[in-house]
C-alpha positions as CSV (number, residue, x, y, z in Angstrom):
1,M,0.1,-0.1,0.0
2,T,0.7,3.3,-0.2
3,I,2.3,5.8,2.0
4,R,-1.1,7.6,1.9
5,V,-3.3,4.8,2.1
6,E,-1.9,3.7,5.1
7,R,-2.2,7.5,6.6
8,V,-6.1,7.5,6.0
9,R,-6.3,3.8,6.7
10,G,-5.0,4.6,10.7
11,R,-6.8,8.7,10.3
12,I,-10.2,6.4,9.7
13,R,-9.7,4.2,12.6
14,E,-8.9,7.0,14.7
15,E,-11.9,8.8,13.7
16,I,-14.4,6.3,14.1
17,A,-13.1,5.1,17.4
18,D,-13.4,8.8,18.7
19,M,-16.8,9.2,17.6
20,L,-17.7,5.9,18.9
21,Q,-15.7,7.2,22.4
22,R,-17.5,10.2,22.4
23,G,-21.2,8.9,22.4
24,E,-21.6,11.3,18.8
25,V,-23.3,7.8,17.7
26,H,-26.7,8.5,19.0
27,D,-28.3,4.9,18.7
28,P,-29.0,2.5,21.8
29,R,-27.5,-0.6,20.9
30,L,-23.8,0.8,21.0
31,A,-24.7,3.3,24.0
32,L,-23.8,0.0,26.2
33,S,-20.9,-1.8,24.6
34,M,-17.7,-1.2,24.6
35,I,-16.6,-1.3,20.7
36,S,-12.7,-1.6,19.9
37,I,-12.1,-0.7,16.4
38,T,-9.0,-3.2,15.6
39,D,-8.6,-2.8,12.2
40,V,-9.5,-0.9,8.7
41,T,-8.8,-1.9,5.0
42,L,-8.9,1.0,2.7
43,S,-9.1,0.0,-1.0
44,R,-6.7,1.9,-3.0
45,D,-8.7,4.5,-4.9
46,L,-9.8,5.3,-1.3
47,Q,-13.5,4.6,-2.0
48,Y,-14.2,1.8,0.3
49,A,-13.2,0.9,4.1
50,V,-13.7,-2.2,5.4
51,V,-14.1,-1.6,9.5
52,H,-13.1,-4.4,11.4
53,F,-14.2,-3.7,15.2
54,S,-14.5,-6.3,18.3
55,V,-17.2,-5.7,21.0
56,M,-17.5,-6.3,24.7
57,G,-20.8,-6.4,26.5
58,Q,-23.9,-7.0,23.9
59,D,-24.6,-9.2,20.9
60,V,-22.3,-8.8,18.3
61,E,-25.4,-8.5,16.0
62,S,-27.0,-6.1,17.7
63,V,-24.0,-3.9,17.3
64,L,-23.4,-4.8,13.6
65,S,-26.9,-3.4,12.8
66,G,-26.6,-0.3,15.1
67,L,-23.0,0.4,13.2
68,Q,-24.5,-0.4,9.6
69,R,-27.3,1.9,10.3
70,A,-24.7,4.7,11.3
71,A,-22.5,4.4,9.0
72,G,-24.0,7.6,6.7
73,F,-22.7,9.7,9.2
74,M,-19.8,8.7,10.2
75,R,-18.7,8.6,6.6
76,A,-20.0,12.1,6.5
77,R,-17.6,12.7,9.3
78,V,-14.8,10.9,8.5
79,G,-15.0,13.1,5.1
80,R,-15.4,16.6,6.6
81,S,-12.3,15.5,8.8
82,L,-9.7,14.4,6.5
83,S,-11.3,16.5,4.4
84,L,-11.7,14.0,1.3
85,R,-13.3,14.8,-1.7
86,H,-15.1,11.7,-1.7
87,A,-15.2,9.8,1.4
88,P,-15.2,6.2,1.5
89,E,-18.0,4.1,2.1
90,L,-18.3,2.2,5.2
91,K,-18.5,-1.3,5.9
92,F,-18.3,-2.7,9.4
93,V,-17.2,-6.2,9.5
94,P,-16.8,-8.5,13.2
95,D,-13.8,-9.0,14.1
96,L,-13.7,-12.8,15.4
97,S,-10.0,-12.9,17.0
98,F,-10.4,-12.4,19.7
99,A,-13.0,-15.6,20.6
100,Q,-11.4,-17.6,18.6
101,G,-8.2,-16.9,21.0
102,D,-10.7,-17.6,23.6
103,R,-12.0,-20.9,22.1
104,I,-8.6,-21.9,21.3
105,E,-7.3,-21.1,24.5
106,K,-9.9,-23.1,26.4
107,L,-9.5,-26.1,24.2
108,L,-5.7,-26.4,25.2
109,K,-6.3,-26.1,29.4
110,T,-8.6,-29.2,28.7
111,I,-6.1,-31.2,26.9
112,Q,-4.6,-33.7,29.4
113,I,-0.9,-34.7,28.5
114,P,0.0,-38.3,30.2
115,P,2.8,-39.1,32.3
116,D,5.8,-40.6,30.1
117,S,5.8,-44.2,29.9
118,T,9.1,-44.9,31.1
119,G,8.5,-42.4,34.1
120,E,11.1,-39.9,33.3
121,D,10.8,-36.7,32.6
122,A,10.3,-35.9,29.2
123,V,12.2,-32.8,29.0
124,P,16.6,-34.3,30.1
125,E,17.8,-31.9,33.2
126,R,20.6,-29.8,32.4
127,T,24.1,-30.7,34.1
128,E,27.1,-28.9,34.7
129,E,29.0,-31.0,32.1
130,D,26.1,-29.5,29.7
131,E,26.4,-26.1,30.6
132,R,30.5,-26.6,30.4
133,E,29.9,-27.5,26.5
134,P,30.5,-24.8,23.8
């Protein structure tokens, strides 16, 4: 990506996060939830932006519908704030990486490793002789 696209991408992320934090988007579905803008993917021509978000405290689907409803308002604010001739069309997508990480962590905790059949530890202890060798 070009430097300009990267810069605009970061500014869009900051601007949308600030709007949500300040409560400028008046939608009851967004009021009680903690929404984090995790990433923004921007097209080369700056016409389309995919905004990835994660949410805590409310159903992802209700937050998604609230964000989609407010997309036009946020698009206009982003365009004015960044002084863009054409503000990018915003599409919101839930970022499920945190939920997937939690699921993997729970699965790893349920794994039971059987003891070594020889009765010895799986990892041999280091001796003083091992430490002296280069």
